[in-house]
Z-matrix of the N, CA and C atoms (Angstrom, degrees):
N
C 1 1.471
C 2 1.535 1 114.49
N 3 1.308 2 111.73 1 142.83
C 4 1.578 3 116.82 2 -177.82
C 5 1.477 4 108.93 3 -62.06
N 6 1.418 5 111.18 4 141.47
C 7 1.488 6 116.79 5 -179.53
C 8 1.494 7 106.12 6 -69.89
N 9 1.311 8 124.43 7 -15.00
C 10 1.522 9 129.41 8 176.04
C 11 1.474 10 114.22 9 -67.32
N 12 1.379 11 115.16 10 -19.25
C 13 1.409 12 121.88 11 -173.49
C 14 1.557 13 107.40 12 -96.41
N 15 1.291 14 115.51 13 121.40
C 16 1.506 15 119.74 14 179.52
C 17 1.610 16 105.30 15 -116.41
N 18 1.317 17 111.45 16 115.85
C 19 1.384 18 118.23 17 178.24
C 20 1.602 19 109.29 18 -101.29
N 21 1.368 20 111.36 19 121.89
C 22 1.529 21 111.00 20 179.58
C 23 1.619 22 108.73 21 -114.39
N 24 1.318 23 113.40 22 136.15
C 25 1.417 24 119.09 23 177.62
C 26 1.512 25 111.58 24 57.95
N 27 1.307 26 120.59 25 41.46
C 28 1.432 27 128.82 26 -174.76
C 29 1.597 28 103.04 27 -76.63
N 30 1.342 29 116.82 28 121.68
C 31 1.470 30 115.57 29 -174.82
C 32 1.493 31 113.64 30 -121.25
N 33 1.366 32 119.21 31 -5.85
C 34 1.441 33 122.74 32 177.90
C 35 1.511 34 109.36 33 -63.43
N 36 1.378 35 115.39 34 133.95
C 37 1.443 36 121.28 35 174.27
C 38 1.501 37 107.67 36 -57.64
N 39 1.370 38 109.79 37 157.53
C 40 1.592 39 115.42 38 -179.37
C 41 1.485 40 103.51 39 -67.61
N 42 1.393 41 113.37 40 139.91
C 43 1.413 42 120.88 41 -179.39
C 44 1.483 43 114.45 42 -92.95
N 45 1.223 44 114.68 43 148.84
C 46 1.606 45 114.89 44 177.41
C 47 1.594 46 105.04 45 -139.75
N 48 1.377 47 107.00 46 133.03
C 49 1.497 48 110.60 47 -175.06
C 50 1.636 49 106.04 48 -75.40
N 51 1.287 50 120.92 49 152.37
C 52 1.486 51 124.11 50 179.92
C 53 1.387 52 107.96 51 -58.57
N 54 1.280 53 113.34 52 158.69
C 55 1.483 54 127.32 53 169.52
C 56 1.552 55 112.74 54 59.24
N 57 1.306 56 112.95 55 26.68
C 58 1.525 57 116.21 56 -177.56
C 59 1.504 58 116.03 57 64.24
N 60 1.230 59 121.89 58 16.27
C 61 1.548 60 122.42 59 178.56
C 62 1.507 61 106.73 60 -62.45
N 63 1.337 62 109.54 61 156.34
C 64 1.577 63 117.60 62 172.25
C 65 1.498 64 113.97 63 -109.49
N 66 1.402 65 116.16 64 -22.55
C 67 1.420 66 113.81 65 -174.95
C 68 1.568 67 112.76 66 -118.09
N 69 1.292 68 127.62 67 143.04
C 70 1.378 69 131.85 68 -172.97
C 71 1.486 70 112.08 69 -128.07
N 72 1.280 71 118.20 70 132.39
C 73 1.369 72 120.39 71 168.44
C 74 1.609 73 109.69 72 -104.84
N 75 1.427 74 111.89 73 120.54
C 76 1.486 75 114.81 74 -172.57
C 77 1.463 76 108.38 75 -114.48
N 78 1.327 77 116.03 76 117.23
C 79 1.526 78 124.83 77 173.57
C 80 1.592 79 103.22 78 -69.10
N 81 1.269 80 113.27 79 127.28
C 82 1.534 81 121.20 80 -177.83
C 83 1.575 82 102.54 81 -115.79
N 84 1.325 83 110.17 82 129.55
C 85 1.565 84 114.64 83 173.38
C 86 1.527 85 113.03 84 -94.49
N 87 1.304 86 112.06 85 -23.43
C 88 1.644 87 118.41 86 -175.97
C 89 1.413 88 105.40 87 -173.03
N 90 1.334 89 108.07 88 164.08
C 91 1.545 90 118.12 89 175.75
C 92 1.511 91 115.37 90 -68.11
N 93 1.371 92 120.64 91 -38.07
C 94 1.488 93 120.93 92 -173.68
C 95 1.584 94 106.43 93 -74.02
N 96 1.353 95 119.09 94 -32.03
C 97 1.407 96 113.38 95 178.47
C 98 1.531 97 112.38 96 -86.49
N 99 1.287 98 114.04 97 -12.79
C 100 1.570 99 120.14 98 177.92
C 101 1.522 100 116.56 99 -85.06
N 102 1.297 101 115.19 100 -29.17
C 103 1.481 102 123.00 101 -170.01
C 104 1.554 103 110.89 102 -50.22
N 105 1.322 104 114.04 103 -57.48
C 106 1.485 105 117.87 104 -170.93
C 107 1.481 106 108.31 105 -66.04
N 108 1.414 107 113.96 106 -40.41
C 109 1.527 108 113.95 107 -175.34
C 110 1.521 109 109.48 108 -74.11
N 111 1.216 110 120.59 109 -42.24
C 112 1.531 111 119.12 110 176.02
C 113 1.610 112 107.67 111 -57.59
N 114 1.273 113 115.44 112 -46.55
C 115 1.470 114 112.49 113 -179.07
C 116 1.585 115 113.32 114 -57.70
N 117 1.305 116 111.53 115 -40.09
C 118 1.484 117 117.19 116 -176.25
C 119 1.486 118 106.10 117 -66.95
N 120 1.323 119 123.01 118 -40.90
C 121 1.380 120 126.25 119 -176.79
C 122 1.597 121 109.36 120 -67.03
N 123 1.436 122 114.01 121 -46.52
C 124 1.385 123 118.72 122 173.92
C 125 1.535 124 116.17 123 -56.26
N 126 1.295 125 114.93 124 -42.43
C 127 1.477 126 120.38 125 176.62
C 128 1.414 127 113.10 126 -62.90
N 129 1.289 128 115.59 127 -31.17
C 130 1.570 129 119.86 128 -177.20
C 131 1.449 130 110.23 129 -95.62
N 132 1.367 131 116.85 130 13.92
C 133 1.403 132 127.23 131 175.02
C 134 1.615 133 112.28 132 48.69
N 135 1.216 134 116.25 133 46.34
C 136 1.434 135 127.66 134 -179.16
C 137 1.568 136 103.14 135 -95.42
N 138 1.308 137 117.04 136 119.79
C 139 1.468 138 123.58 137 179.29
C 140 1.574 139 104.76 138 -71.68
N 141 1.260 140 113.18 139 113.76
C 142 1.608 141 123.37 140 -170.32
C 143 1.466 142 107.53 141 -124.89
N 144 1.368 143 113.11 142 138.03
C 145 1.478 144 123.66 143 171.84
C 146 1.499 145 102.55 144 -118.32
N 147 1.369 146 115.49 145 125.15
C 148 1.516 147 118.85 146 -177.40
C 149 1.542 148 106.11 147 -94.09
N 150 1.298 149 120.19 148 136.89
C 151 1.412 150 126.21 149 -174.49
C 152 1.522 151 107.30 150 -119.87
N 153 1.414 152 122.56 151 106.46
C 154 1.395 153 124.64 152 177.19
C 155 1.480 154 110.72 153 -90.35
N 156 1.284 155 114.50 154 99.76
C 157 1.450 156 112.48 155 176.16
C 158 1.574 157 106.04 156 -134.61
N 159 1.323 158 116.35 157 111.62
C 160 1.379 159 126.81 158 -170.83
C 161 1.571 160 114.85 159 -153.30
N 162 1.388 161 112.87 160 68.69
C 163 1.408 162 115.90 161 -178.68
C 164 1.530 163 116.91 162 -72.36
N 165 1.293 164 112.92 163 -1.10
C 166 1.524 165 121.92 164 179.28
C 167 1.525 166 109.15 165 -73.11
N 168 1.334 167 113.49 166 -33.72
C 169 1.588 168 117.16 167 -173.77
C 170 1.403 169 111.69 168 -60.59
N 171 1.358 170 116.29 169 131.72
C 172 1.404 171 126.09 170 179.14
C 173 1.455 172 115.82 171 -141.05
N 174 1.340 173 123.15 172 142.43
C 175 1.499 174 122.26 173 -4.53
C 176 1.497 175 118.65 174 -81.71
N 177 1.287 176 117.86 175 -169.76
C 178 1.499 177 116.79 176 -175.58
C 179 1.531 178 116.42 177 -59.95
N 180 1.385 179 112.40 178 -31.82
C 181 1.590 180 115.96 179 -175.89
C 182 1.594 181 101.73 180 -72.69
N 183 1.236 182 118.56 181 -31.65
C 184 1.578 183 116.16 182 179.08
C 185 1.457 184 106.63 183 -65.78
N 186 1.336 185 116.86 184 -49.89
C 187 1.518 186 124.40 185 177.15
C 188 1.433 187 113.73 186 -46.64
N 189 1.414 188 113.18 187 -46.09
C 190 1.608 189 113.91 188 -179.26
C 191 1.488 190 109.40 189 -71.50
N 192 1.231 191 120.98 190 -35.54
C 193 1.498 192 118.86 191 -178.36
C 194 1.521 193 108.33 192 -61.19
N 195 1.312 194 115.26 193 -48.59
C 196 1.438 195 118.74 194 -175.36
C 197 1.558 196 114.88 195 -67.47
N 198 1.382 197 113.13 196 -33.28
C 199 1.390 198 120.85 197 -179.22
C 200 1.555 199 110.46 198 -71.43
N 201 1.433 200 112.03 199 -36.18
C 202 1.407 201 112.26 200 178.93
C 203 1.456 202 114.25 201 -78.70
N 204 1.266 203 122.58 202 -29.12
C 205 1.435 204 126.30 203 168.49
C 206 1.621 205 111.78 204 -57.28
N 207 1.346 206 112.74 205 -42.74
C 208 1.419 207 120.69 206 177.32
C 209 1.633 208 110.02 207 -62.39
N 210 1.299 209 114.26 208 -48.38
C 211 1.514 210 118.52 209 -175.17
C 212 1.551 211 103.34 210 -67.98
N 213 1.214 212 129.29 211 -40.78
C 214 1.389 213 130.05 212 -176.02
C 215 1.592 214 116.08 213 -60.00
N 216 1.319 215 109.62 214 -38.80
C 217 1.501 216 116.14 215 174.30
C 218 1.529 217 112.09 216 -76.68
N 219 1.263 218 118.03 217 -33.38
C 220 1.584 219 123.27 218 176.40
C 221 1.455 220 100.99 219 -61.55
N 222 1.255 221 124.52 220 -52.65
C 223 1.417 222 121.89 221 -175.07
C 224 1.509 223 114.98 222 -55.75
N 225 1.410 224 113.33 223 -38.42
C 226 1.393 225 120.25 224 -173.46
C 227 1.565 226 105.89 225 -65.54
N 228 1.326 227 122.68 226 -33.12
C 229 1.454 228 122.95 227 -173.24
C 230 1.587 229 108.16 228 -104.65
N 231 1.358 230 116.58 229 6.57
C 232 1.441 231 121.71 230 176.65
C 233 1.423 232 116.47 231 67.83
N 234 1.445 233 116.79 232 30.34
C 235 1.519 234 120.01 233 174.87
C 236 1.419 235 108.27 234 -93.96
N 237 1.322 236 119.47 235 145.24
C 238 1.419 237 126.35 236 166.72
C 239 1.556 238 107.42 237 -66.80
N 240 1.365 239 110.67 238 136.72
C 241 1.353 240 118.36 239 178.81
C 242 1.662 241 110.93 240 -125.15
N 243 1.286 242 117.20 241 118.11
C 244 1.422 243 125.64 242 -179.64
C 245 1.477 244 114.38 243 -92.15
N 246 1.320 245 122.58 244 126.50
C 247 1.402 246 123.65 245 177.94
C 248 1.507 247 110.60 246 -94.14
N 249 1.332 248 119.36 247 105.51
C 250 1.501 249 126.33 248 -174.62
C 251 1.512 250 104.03 249 -71.40
N 252 1.368 251 115.89 250 166.59
C 253 1.499 252 121.13 251 175.70
C 254 1.501 253 112.33 252 -67.43
N 255 1.383 254 116.30 253 143.70
C 256 1.474 255 121.48 254 174.57
C 257 1.538 256 103.60 255 -97.78
N 258 1.253 257 112.14 256 74.21
C 259 1.533 258 117.24 257 -179.70
C 260 1.577 259 109.75 258 -94.96
N 261 1.285 260 107.12 259 70.05
C 262 1.543 261 113.27 260 -173.96
C 263 1.475 262 110.01 261 -66.13
N 264 1.297 263 122.52 262 -34.41
C 265 1.541 264 121.12 263 178.31
C 266 1.511 265 107.32 264 -55.92
N 267 1.300 266 120.58 265 -45.30
C 268 1.486 267 118.81 266 -179.85
C 269 1.466 268 110.83 267 -62.94
N 270 1.415 269 120.91 268 -32.71
C 271 1.402 270 123.80 269 177.44
C 272 1.531 271 113.17 270 -62.86
N 273 1.284 272 111.60 271 -46.69
C 274 1.472 273 119.24 272 -179.64
C 275 1.502 274 112.43 273 -66.62
N 276 1.215 275 115.73 274 -35.32
C 277 1.657 276 116.87 275 169.49
C 278 1.338 277 114.12 276 -71.47
N 279 1.340 278 122.93 277 -29.17
C 280 1.441 279 120.50 278 179.86
C 281 1.438 280 112.30 279 -74.92
N 282 1.417 281 121.69 280 -30.67
C 283 1.392 282 114.41 281 178.01
C 284 1.611 283 114.88 282 -108.22
N 285 1.322 284 109.31 283 25.32
C 286 1.406 285 113.02 284 176.49
C 287 1.506 286 117.45 285 -56.80
N 288 1.318 287 122.76 286 133.37
C 289 1.395 288 120.04 287 -179.05
C 290 1.557 289 111.85 288 97.05
N 291 1.296 290 115.25 289 -12.77
C 292 1.516 291 127.06 290 -176.44
C 293 1.576 292 112.92 291 -109.25
N 294 1.271 293 112.05 292 13.17
C 295 1.441 294 117.51 293 -165.94
C 296 1.547 295 112.36 294 -66.04
N 297 1.340 296 113.96 295 -23.56
C 298 1.605 297 121.67 296 179.27
C 299 1.457 298 114.62 297 -104.65
N 300 1.342 299 119.07 298 11.29
C 301 1.499 300 122.39 299 -178.87
C 302 1.529 301 104.86 300 -71.18
N 303 1.292 302 119.67 301 151.61
C 304 1.425 303 124.24 302 179.72
C 305 1.530 304 110.10 303 -78.95
N 306 1.288 305 116.13 304 162.19
C 307 1.444 306 124.50 305 171.90
C 308 1.547 307 108.01 306 -55.08
N 309 1.380 308 118.23 307 131.57
C 310 1.436 309 131.32 308 -175.04
C 311 1.420 310 108.49 309 76.36
N 312 1.291 311 129.10 310 12.24
C 313 1.331 312 132.96 311 174.08
C 314 1.536 313 116.34 312 -86.24
N 315 1.322 314 117.43 313 -165.09
C 316 1.448 315 124.35 314 -175.83
C 317 1.572 316 106.13 315 -60.92
N 318 1.128 317 120.92 316 -35.29
C 319 1.588 318 117.47 317 -176.60
C 320 1.530 319 108.42 318 -64.67
N 321 1.260 320 114.48 319 -42.04
C 322 1.526 321 116.11 320 177.07
C 323 1.567 322 109.02 321 -62.41
N 324 1.278 323 116.33 322 -41.54
C 325 1.444 324 113.38 323 -178.67
C 326 1.530 325 112.02 324 -65.34
N 327 1.300 326 118.05 325 -39.09
C 328 1.423 327 116.57 326 174.25
C 329 1.441 328 115.20 327 -65.34
N 330 1.409 329 121.36 328 -32.38
C 331 1.451 330 125.12 329 174.26
C 332 1.544 331 113.99 330 -66.40
N 333 1.310 332 114.50 331 -39.71
C 334 1.435 333 120.95 332 -179.10
C 335 1.655 334 104.01 333 -70.28
N 336 1.207 335 118.63 334 -42.54
C 337 1.525 336 122.18 335 179.18
C 338 1.576 337 107.42 336 -57.05
N 339 1.310 338 114.68 337 -48.15
C 340 1.466 339 113.07 338 -176.05
C 341 1.476 340 112.94 339 -63.92
N 342 1.426 341 116.09 340 -45.62
C 343 1.411 342 114.71 341 -179.49
C 344 1.408 343 118.03 342 -71.26
N 345 1.331 344 120.31 343 -26.48
C 346 1.449 345 123.25 344 177.44
C 347 1.547 346 113.64 345 -77.25
N 348 1.385 347 110.79 346 -36.90
C 349 1.451 348 115.95 347 176.36
C 350 1.580 349 111.50 348 -57.12
N 351 1.334 350 115.62 349 -42.47
C 352 1.450 351 122.30 350 178.79
C 353 1.581 352 108.42 351 -70.67
N 354 1.294 353 119.71 352 -35.83
C 355 1.504 354 119.96 353 177.64
C 356 1.420 355 108.99 354 -67.54
N 357 1.307 356 118.08 355 -44.20
C 358 1.595 357 120.15 356 -179.27
C 359 1.552 358 110.10 357 -64.13
N 360 1.299 359 116.68 358 -38.20
C 361 1.448 360 122.14 359 175.44
C 362 1.541 361 112.66 360 -62.33
N 363 1.306 362 114.83 361 -43.51
C 364 1.506 363 120.52 362 177.03
C 365 1.377 364 109.33 363 -61.51
N 366 1.437 365 116.91 364 -45.51
C 367 1.531 366 119.14 365 177.10
C 368 1.519 367 111.55 366 -55.28
N 369 1.303 368 110.51 367 -52.02
C 370 1.523 369 115.55 368 -177.00
C 371 1.510 370 114.42 369 -58.11
N 372 1.269 371 118.60 370 -38.72
C 373 1.471 372 125.30 371 -176.80
C 374 1.597 373 112.32 372 -82.40
N 375 1.336 374 115.65 373 -9.03
C 376 1.479 375 117.60 374 -177.54
C 377 1.447 376 113.50 375 -126.91
N 378 1.287 377 116.14 376 18.71
C 379 1.541 378 117.40 377 173.28
C 380 1.439 379 121.86 378 82.60
N 381 1.437 380 115.31 379 7.60
C 382 1.500 381 117.94 380 174.98
C 383 1.557 382 112.30 381 -90.25
N 384 1.274 383 116.75 382 135.38
C 385 1.393 384 121.66 383 -178.82
C 386 1.590 385 112.20 384 -98.74
N 387 1.257 386 115.77 385 -11.59
C 388 1.442 387 121.11 386 -178.39
C 389 1.507 388 111.06 387 -133.83
N 390 1.294 389 117.35 388 131.19
C 391 1.567 390 112.75 389 168.61
C 392 1.550 391 103.76 390 -135.93
N 393 1.417 392 106.97 391 164.08
C 394 1.508 393 119.58 392 -176.30
C 395 1.485 394 111.23 393 -147.92
N 396 1.245 395 120.04 394 167.96
C 397 1.422 396 122.68 395 177.09
C 398 1.488 397 117.11 396 -126.96
N 399 1.338 398 114.70 397 159.96
C 400 1.465 399 117.07 398 176.88
C 401 1.474 400 112.88 399 -90.44
N 402 1.304 401 118.01 400 -10.61
C 403 1.470 402 119.38 401 -171.79
C 404 1.529 403 117.49 402 -61.61
N 405 1.300 404 119.54 403 -22.06
C 406 1.405 405 123.26 404 -178.66
C 407 1.387 406 118.41 405 -78.86
N 408 1.315 407 117.72 406 -11.96
C 409 1.483 408 117.99 407 178.40
C 410 1.561 409 113.11 408 -72.92
N 411 1.266 410 115.55 409 -25.98
C 412 1.492 411 118.14 410 178.14
C 413 1.433 412 115.12 411 -69.01
N 414 1.355 413 122.08 412 125.98
C 415 1.431 414 127.38 413 177.64
C 416 1.594 415 112.37 414 -63.26
N 417 1.293 416 120.01 415 -18.66
C 418 1.453 417 126.79 416 178.55
C 419 1.452 418 109.86 417 -75.22
N 420 1.350 419 121.43 418 -14.38
C 421 1.471 420 124.98 419 -174.44
C 422 1.485 421 107.88 420 -101.34
N 423 1.379 422 116.66 421 154.69
C 424 1.541 423 123.70 422 170.36
C 425 1.455 424 107.66 423 -90.29
N 426 1.382 425 116.63 424 109.03
C 427 1.370 426 118.51 425 -173.65
C 428 1.539 427 112.70 426 -65.67
N 429 1.362 428 116.49 427 -33.02
C 430 1.495 429 120.31 428 -179.20
C 431 1.563 430 105.47 429 -63.86
N 432 1.328 431 118.91 430 -45.97
C 433 1.446 432 124.60 431 175.44
C 434 1.527 433 113.53 432 -51.24
N 435 1.243 434 112.35 433 -48.73
C 436 1.476 435 118.83 434 -178.47
C 437 1.603 436 111.94 435 -64.98
N 438 1.430 437 107.05 436 -43.79
C 439 1.585 438 106.05 437 -173.63
C 440 1.533 439 108.88 438 -78.84
N 441 1.313 440 122.73 439 -23.45
C 442 1.395 441 124.69 440 174.13
C 443 1.568 442 105.00 441 -59.27
N 444 1.326 443 119.34 442 -51.57
C 445 1.548 444 120.16 443 -179.50
C 446 1.435 445 112.39 444 -61.60
N 447 1.267 446 117.51 445 -38.35
C 448 1.499 447 126.06 446 178.74
C 449 1.472 448 111.51 447 -58.32
N 450 1.298 449 114.28 448 -51.32
C 451 1.546 450 117.69 449 178.21
C 452 1.592 451 111.68 450 -70.98
N 453 1.202 452 114.34 451 -32.15
C 454 1.440 453 114.40 452 -178.10
C 455 1.495 454 109.08 453 -71.83
N 456 1.384 455 118.26 454 -37.26
C 457 1.578 456 113.68 455 177.17
C 458 1.536 457 106.83 456 -68.41
N 459 1.330 458 121.31 457 -40.51
C 460 1.425 459 122.27 458 -175.52
C 461 1.554 460 112.58 459 -61.96
N 462 1.260 461 116.82 460 -26.67
C 463 1.459 462 122.22 461 -173.22
C 464 1.556 463 108.49 462 -73.71
N 465 1.311 464 117.10 463 -10.00
C 466 1.535 465 117.31 464 -178.94
C 467 1.544 466 106.37 465 -78.65
N 468 1.352 467 116.66 466 -8.16
C 469 1.510 468 113.65 467 -175.10
C 470 1.617 469 107.06 468 -136.11
N 471 1.249 470 114.71 469 124.66
C 472 1.461 471 117.72 470 -177.26
C 473 1.578 472 118.97 471 -62.83
N 474 1.337 473 113.35 472 -20.90
C 475 1.401 474 120.98 473 174.34
C 476 1.496 475 120.34 474 -90.19
N 477 1.334 476 113.75 475 -11.91
C 478 1.435 477 121.41 476 -174.84
C 479 1.492 478 115.41 477 -99.19
N 480 1.398 479 116.11 478 131.34
C 481 1.481 480 119.82 479 171.42
C 482 1.441 481 110.54 480 -116.99
N 483 1.386 482 119.92 481 153.37
C 484 1.420 483 128.00 482 169.07
C 485 1.450 484 108.79 483 -102.28
N 486 1.407 485 115.63 484 128.65
C 487 1.373 486 121.31 485 178.49
C 488 1.488 487 107.91 486 -98.61
N 489 1.497 488 112.53 487 114.31
C 490 1.455 489 116.80 488 -175.09
C 491 1.485 490 112.85 489 -104.71
N 492 1.320 491 116.98 490 46.32
C 493 1.438 492 126.78 491 175.28
C 494 1.436 493 109.44 492 -55.93
N 495 1.416 494 115.42 493 136.07
C 496 1.492 495 120.94 494 174.77
C 497 1.501 496 112.09 495 -84.13
N 498 1.377 497 113.54 496 96.70
C 499 1.415 498 123.84 497 -176.71
C 500 1.551 499 111.37 498 -70.77
N 501 1.318 500 120.29 499 -9.63
C 502 1.404 501 121.28 500 178.39
C 503 1.530 502 114.17 501 -79.29
N 504 1.191 503 118.86 502 -21.52
C 505 1.437 504 135.49 503 -167.96
C 506 1.622 505 103.55 504 -64.90
N 507 1.352 506 115.50 505 155.89
C 508 1.435 507 123.49 506 171.53
C 509 1.591 508 115.90 507 54.53
N 510 1.419 509 111.65 508 32.73
C 511 1.343 510 117.49 509 174.80
C 512 1.526 511 116.17 510 93.33
N 513 1.425 512 114.92 511 0.21
C 514 1.492 513 122.87 512 -173.44
C 515 1.455 514 116.02 513 -48.41
N 516 1.371 515 113.42 514 -48.94
C 517 1.487 516 119.19 515 178.89
C 518 1.450 517 114.86 516 -62.44
N 519 1.337 518 117.28 517 -32.43
C 520 1.520 519 118.83 518 174.96
C 521 1.406 520 112.99 519 -74.92
N 522 1.323 521 118.55 520 -40.33
C 523 1.488 522 122.15 521 177.29
C 524 1.534 523 110.55 522 -63.57
N 525 1.377 524 118.61 523 -31.50
C 526 1.443 525 122.29 524 -178.69
C 527 1.560 526 106.04 525 -61.93
N 528 1.215 527 118.54 526 -43.72
C 529 1.593 528 119.81 527 174.34
C 530 1.464 529 113.33 528 -64.44
N 531 1.341 530 117.53 529 -44.38
C 532 1.360 531 125.36 530 -176.54
C 533 1.628 532 112.12 531 -59.22
N 534 1.325 533 111.87 532 -46.66
C 535 1.423 534 122.90 533 176.07
C 536 1.552 535 114.98 534 -60.77
N 537 1.446 536 109.59 535 -45.53
C 538 1.431 537 117.78 536 -178.78
C 539 1.542 538 110.14 537 -62.15
N 540 1.357 539 118.97 538 -33.01
C 541 1.378 540 125.32 539 174.97
C 542 1.402 541 114.11 540 -67.83
N 543 1.352 542 116.38 541 -46.89
C 544 1.391 543 122.22 542 -175.60
C 545 1.614 544 113.51 543 -68.34
N 546 1.370 545 108.96 544 -31.22
C 547 1.465 546 112.22 545 -176.47
C 548 1.686 547 109.58 546 -96.86
N 549 1.364 548 110.68 547 -0.45
C 550 1.445 549 113.48 548 -177.09
C 551 1.578 550 118.71 549 53.45
N 552 1.309 551 110.71 550 42.56
C 553 1.388 552 120.52 551 -178.19
C 554 1.540 553 115.00 552 -58.97
N 555 1.215 554 119.31 553 153.76
C 556 1.608 555 122.89 554 177.48
C 557 1.645 556 98.41 555 -67.40
N 558 1.262 557 114.67 556 134.74
C 559 1.420 558 125.24 557 178.03
C 560 1.437 559 113.75 558 -104.92
N 561 1.296 560 119.84 559 81.18
C 562 1.357 561 126.25 560 175.91
C 563 1.535 562 112.47 561 -60.34
N 564 1.389 563 115.49 562 143.03
C 565 1.482 564 116.68 563 -173.33
C 566 1.445 565 113.36 564 -116.92
N 567 1.304 566 115.02 565 19.05
C 568 1.515 567 120.42 566 169.50
C 569 1.484 568 104.58 567 -151.52
N 570 1.378 569 116.60 568 165.16
C 571 1.425 570 125.27 569 -176.97
C 572 1.459 571 112.56 570 -52.00
N 573 1.389 572 114.86 571 -58.41
C 574 1.425 573 116.11 572 178.20
C 575 1.500 574 111.30 573 163.08
N 576 1.331 575 119.11 574 -37.96
C 577 1.468 576 116.47 575 -174.97
C 578 1.513 577 111.36 576 -90.36
N 579 1.314 578 115.04 577 167.33
C 580 1.523 579 125.85 578 -170.37
C 581 1.542 580 103.11 579 -61.13
N 582 1.224 581 122.58 580 -35.64
C 583 1.500 582 121.36 581 -175.05
C 584 1.562 583 108.14 582 -73.87
N 585 1.371 584 118.96 583 -43.24
C 586 1.399 585 116.72 584 175.70
C 587 1.452 586 112.77 585 -63.63
N 588 1.423 587 117.76 586 -32.37
C 589 1.572 588 114.70 587 174.14
C 590 1.462 589 105.58 588 -65.84
N 591 1.272 590 122.47 589 -47.38
C 592 1.517 591 124.40 590 -175.03
C 593 1.653 592 108.09 591 -55.59
N 594 1.239 593 116.60 592 -44.99
C 595 1.510 594 125.59 593 -170.20
C 596 1.660 595 103.42 594 -66.75
N 597 1.382 596 107.50 595 -50.35
C 598 1.483 597 113.58 596 -173.53
C 599 1.640 598 110.65 597 -61.61
N 600 1.366 599 113.45 598 -35.68
C 601 1.440 600 115.20 599 179.52
C 602 1.505 601 111.86 600 -71.52
N 603 1.323 602 107.96 601 -42.68
C 604 1.459 603 112.47 602 176.01
C 605 1.696 604 114.35 603 -56.40
N 606 1.269 605 117.77 604 -38.75
C 607 1.419 606 124.14 605 178.51
C 608 1.556 607 106.68 606 -67.90
N 609 1.325 608 116.78 607 -38.14
C 610 1.473 609 121.13 608 -179.82
C 611 1.580 610 112.60 609 -68.57
N 612 1.344 611 113.02 610 -39.44
C 613 1.465 612 113.21 611 175.36
C 614 1.502 613 111.14 612 -63.65
N 615 1.448 614 116.36 613 -47.46
C 616 1.368 615 118.98 614 -177.55
C 617 1.581 616 113.09 615 -58.29
N 618 1.348 617 114.57 616 -23.65
C 619 1.420 618 116.04 617 -173.29
C 620 1.570 619 109.12 618 -114.36
N 621 1.352 620 116.48 619 26.23
C 622 1.448 621 128.38 620 175.55
C 623 1.419 622 111.63 621 50.10
N 624 1.307 623 120.60 622 43.11
C 625 1.462 624 128.79 623 174.45
C 626 1.514 625 110.07 624 -107.05
N 627 1.328 626 119.68 625 152.89
C 628 1.399 627 123.22 626 173.13
C 629 1.477 628 119.81 627 -63.56
N 630 1.261 629 117.32 628 141.44
C 631 1.491 630 118.75 629 -179.21
C 632 1.570 631 110.84 630 -62.59
N 633 1.302 632 119.71 631 160.30
C 634 1.496 633 122.28 632 178.06
C 635 1.544 634 106.70 633 -67.68
N 636 1.259 635 110.73 634 133.78
C 637 1.545 636 119.84 635 164.61
C 638 1.546 637 105.97 636 -111.15
N 639 1.207 638 116.36 637 110.25
C 640 1.473 639 126.26 638 179.99
C 641 1.453 640 116.04 639 -71.01
N 642 1.339 641 116.05 640 142.19
C 643 1.457 642 121.66 641 168.45
C 644 1.474 643 116.81 642 91.67
N 645 1.446 644 115.99 643 1.21
C 646 1.449 645 112.46 644 -175.79
C 647 1.539 646 112.35 645 -120.70
N 648 1.324 647 118.44 646 -10.19
C 649 1.486 648 114.59 647 -170.81
C 650 1.593 649 107.06 648 -101.21
N 651 1.231 650 121.06 649 129.56
C 652 1.440 651 132.40 650 174.05
C 653 1.523 652 114.14 651 -121.20
N 654 1.242 653 116.04 652 148.69
C 655 1.459 654 120.54 653 179.65
C 656 1.541 655 110.45 654 -66.42
């Protein structure tokens, strides 16, 4: 772990990758969701490569902000950070017809499938036998939905396993917020895609709240 990282009152048990593996590929959705998980892996001395593949994020300037925040924290803990393709056209094609699905619905399943399929492929092509994701630490997400997609993508390759560790346990969700405040991470106010931005703003208008202004809010 980098000497630049100071962990105070760290209480999570030492983490161990399944099957005695030494290296982990970690799909990261954003810095706030990744902070607690990355610190836990660093404290457990698990060699981790972070894979930022999120073509769902819209628009591109929002994508760049989230990617940069992710890269900044990876540098702090001396983890390699891979920038996946921003193939947004493929993403729109993948979820065509599901534009009006609710959050946690079929559109989200298709989105997870796409991101994890690419993560599993990257793992297969680069010598990783286990991959995981940071998505499940958020209480806004359906953990079963995420893990089903994770296992489904891994099943394409005999040598690849998906690590469905519950990152919310042992105070993980609380530390996620603490670390975000400590690091002054960018605080995105919608999941990421254009449809979540649309639906969040609709809810805000209905409840007499200001619409989202992107790129200005930090923890």
